[in-house]
N, C-alpha and C positions, 0 to 999 in steps of 0.2 A: 310087824307090830310096832306101835308107837306108844310112848308113855306120856301120862300127864305130868308136867314138870313141877307143879307147886299147888298149894291149897289143900282142900279136904280130900282130894282123890290123888294126891301126889304119889307117883310111882305106879299107879295102875295103868295097865296096858289097854289100848284100844286097837281094834282090827283095821287094817288097811285094805281097800279094794285093790285088786290087781290091775295093773295096766292103766295108763291114761290119767291117773290121779296123782298129783305132786303135793303132798302135804308139806307144809312148812317144816324146815329142819328144827331140831331142838334148839339149835343156836338162834335161829331167826324168831321162833315162838318165844324163847326166853327173852330175847331183845325187845320184842313187841310188848310183852307184859311187864317188863321192867319200866318202859315207857309209860305204860298205862296203869301202873300199879295202884295209884289213888283213884283212878276213874272207874275201874271195874266194879268193885264192891257196891251193891245197892242199885245198880243200873241194869236195865235190860241190854241184851246182846243180839245183834243180828249178824249171822254168818252166811254171807253170799257166796256161792260157788263152793258149798260146804265140803263136798267130798266126804271124807271119814268123820267130819265134824270137829277135828283137832282144835281149831281156834275157839269155837263156840263152847266146846266141852271144858277147855282150858279156862275160859271165862267163868263158866259155872262153878268149876272147882275153886276159883279165886274170888267168889262171892257175887257174881252176877245174879240177879233176881229171876231172870227168864232168859231163854235163848231161842231165837227163831233161826231155823236152818232152811236155806233155799238150795236144792240140789236137783239138777234136771234129770239125771239118770236114774231111772227106777232101781236098777241093780245096786248102784252105789247108795241110794237112799235106804235100801234094805239094810246094808251094812251100817250106815249111820244109825238107823233105829236099834240095831243090836247093840251098838256102843252106847247109846243112851240107856237102854235097859241094863246093860252090864254095869253102868256107873249109878243106876237107880235114879235117873233124872226125868223119868217119864212125867212127873208132876209139874215140871217147869220148863218144858219144851214144846215147840211146835216145829213140825217138819212139813215143808211144802215141796212137793215134788213139781218143780216148775222152772222155766227159764228165768234166770235172775233178772234179766232186762225186762221181760214182760211182767214179772212179779212186781218189781219196783214201780212200774208204770201204773198198774192196776190196784196195787195194795191201798187200803184205806184206813187200816187201823194203826197208824204210826204211833209210836210212844209219844206221850205228853211230856215226859221228862227226858232229860239228856240220856242218851244211849251210848253204846259202843257198837260201831259197825266194823265188821271184819270182811275185807274183800281180797280173795286170792284166786283170781281167775287164772286159767291156763295161760302160760306165757304167750302162746300163739295169738291170743286174743288181743294183745297189744299191737299186733300187726294187722290181723285180719278183721277185728271188730273194735278198733280204736274209737270210732265215732260213736258206737253204742256205749262203750265204756265211759265216754265223757259225758253223754247224756244221762247215764246212770248216776255218775258222781254229781252232776247238776241236780238231778231230781232228789238225791239224798240230801244235798245241801239246803234246797228249797223246802223240803217237807219235814226234816227232823228239827227238833228243838236246838236252839243255840247252846253251845257247850257240849254238843254231841261229838264224840271222837270217832273219826273215820280213819281206818287204817287200811292201806292198800299195799298188797304184796306185788311187786313189779320186777321185770327183768332189769339187768344192770344198765341197759342202754335208755331206760325210760327218763324223760326230762320233766321236771317239775312244772314248766309252763303249760303242759298239757292238761293239767288239773283245773277243775272249776274255779273261776275267780271267786273271791270273797273271803274265805276262811284263810287262816295263818297255816299254810302247809309247811311241814319240814320233811326233809328227806335224809334218810339214813342208809348206808350201804353196809351189807353184811355178805362178804364173799361176792357171788354173782346175783345176789338179790338186793333189791331196794325196798325199803319200807317208808 
């Protein structure tokens, strides 16, 4: 079990899928949302590679207006839906059971206002699917409104120059995780 750190659902627990899903630790989630504290309220959130939905659900708890979750595994998406129901967020969420790369390529209803995008792919993707991740980041930068916050959870060896050119990227390290 994982808990929501702050906001209206503070302390509530959410279910984690077994095996293969690596949710951000409490420390990393807290650090992410400390950085985003003024950006989340009143904005939509997009949680790519959602897993349990920990990042998107934390966004909703902290005042995001809507969360779109993209998760490719149907079994994991079922757990995500249970977490959404457990927190009573059915009215302000969308769950897409889809590959995040194809979803971003085909999605047409991008928010018109600045959003918060949370990307936490498996660490192995930074080796095996780096080109696809780079295309994803470029797509997001091109299609989302200016002032959108894009947060990427990456392994310790990730280099800032691999990100899409244009925005002002910042890198922070928390143990073996970079944000």
